[in-house]
C-alpha positions in Angstrom: -23.1 22.8 9.2 -19.9 22.3 11.3 -17.6 19.3 10.7 -15.0 17.9 13.0 -12.1 15.8 12.0 -10.7 13.1 14.1 -7.8 10.8 13.6 -5.4 13.2 11.8 -3.7 15.2 14.6 -2.2 12.5 17.0 -0.1 9.5 15.7 0.2 8.0 19.3 0.1 9.1 22.9 2.5 7.7 25.5 2.2 8.3 29.2 3.9 6.9 32.3 2.3 5.5 35.4 3.6 4.6 38.9 2.0 1.2 39.1 1.7 -0.7 35.9 -0.4 -3.5 37.3 -3.0 -1.1 38.7 -3.1 0.7 35.5 -3.5 -2.5 33.5 -6.5 -3.5 35.6 -8.1 -0.2 35.3 -7.6 0.2 31.4 -8.3 -3.4 30.6 -11.8 -2.9 32.4 -12.4 0.5 30.6 -11.3 -0.9 27.2 -13.6 -4.0 27.6 -16.6 -1.9 28.1 -15.7 0.5 25.3 -14.9 -2.4 22.9 -11.3 -1.4 22.3 -9.0 -4.4 22.1 -5.8 -4.4 24.0 -3.0 -4.2 21.3 -0.5 -6.1 23.4 1.4 -6.0 26.6 5.0 -6.7 27.8 6.5 -6.7 31.3 7.1 -3.0 31.3 4.2 -1.5 29.0 0.9 -2.1 27.3 -0.9 -0.5 24.5 -4.3 -0.1 22.8 -4.7 1.6 19.4 -2.8 4.9 19.7 -2.3 4.8 23.5 0.9 3.4 25.0 1.3 3.2 28.8 4.6 2.2 30.6 5.9 2.4 34.2 8.2 5.1 35.4 9.3 6.5 38.8 7.6 9.7 38.0 4.2 9.5 36.1 3.5 11.8 33.2 1.4 14.1 35.2 -2.3 15.0 35.1 -3.7 14.2 31.6 -7.3 14.3 30.3 -8.1 11.5 27.8 -11.5 11.2 26.3 -12.7 7.9 24.8 -15.3 7.5 22.2 -18.4 5.6 23.5 -21.0 4.1 21.1 -23.8 5.4 23.1 -25.1 6.7 26.6 -25.3 3.1 27.9 -21.7 2.6 27.1 -20.7 5.7 29.1 -22.7 4.4 32.0 -21.0 1.1 31.8 -17.5 2.7 31.5 -18.2 4.7 34.6 -19.3 1.6 36.6 -16.4 -0.5 35.3 -13.8 2.3 35.9 -14.9 2.7 39.5 -14.9 -1.1 40.1 -11.3 -1.2 38.7 -9.9 1.3 41.1 -11.0 4.6 39.5 -12.2 7.5 41.6 -15.3 9.5 40.6 -14.6 12.8 38.8 -18.0 13.4 37.3 -20.9 11.0 37.0 -22.6 10.1 33.6 -24.8 12.9 32.4 -25.4 15.5 29.7 -22.9 18.3 29.6 -24.8 21.1 27.8 -21.9 23.5 28.3 -20.0 21.5 25.6 -23.0 21.0 23.2 -26.6 20.0 23.7 -26.0 16.2 23.0 -22.6 15.7 24.8 -23.0 12.9 27.4 -19.9 12.0 29.3 -18.6 10.5 32.5 -15.2 11.3 34.2 -13.1 9.1 36.4 -9.6 9.6 37.9 -7.3 6.6 37.0 -4.8 5.2 39.6 -2.4 8.1 38.8 -5.0 10.9 38.9 -5.4 11.2 35.1 -8.9 12.4 34.2 -10.3 9.6 31.9 -13.6 10.3 30.1 -15.9 8.4 28.1 -18.1 10.5 25.7 -21.1 9.9 23.4 -21.4 12.8 21.1 -25.1 12.0 20.4 -26.6 11.8 16.9 -23.6 12.3 14.6 -22.7 11.0 11.2 -19.1 9.7 11.1 -17.3 9.5 7.6 -15.5 6.3 8.7 -15.3 4.0 11.8 -11.6 4.3 11.7 -8.6 4.7 9.6 -6.3 1.9 8.5 -2.8 2.5 8.1 -0.7 0.0 6.2 3.0 0.7 5.9 4.5 0.4 2.4 7.4 -1.9 1.8 10.6 0.1 1.0 
C-alpha cells in the first residue's frame, strides 16, 4: 500500500500579485468554500495557514496551487465561487484518472493567472487533520 506524507516539505509559500484587492476577493471566496480561515490581513498583505500573499509591481509568475477539498461537492462549490470572484476557467470539476482513479479536481486561473485547484483525493485515510506547531520559549 502506498503512503503519501503531507505537511512536512513546505513551511510557507509567499507569492506576489499585481492587484491585492482583486486577489483578496478571489481568495476569500475560495477559502470560505474550502473552510480555510483567513489568518489575517494588513494593508499590503494577507495570509491563510502556510500561504502568504502580498502586492508587488511584478507578480511571482505562474504558479500551481492545489487546495485540499473535503469532498467532490466542495470542489464543485470552489469552482463556482472562484469564477464568481473573478477567476477564469482552467478545467471544470471532474475526475482526473490520469492522476489516479479517485482524483476529482477543478482548476481556475486567479486574477494574476496562477492555476488554482481544489482536489478531493477520494476515499483516503489521513493520519491527522493537520499538524500543530507551538514555538517553545527560549
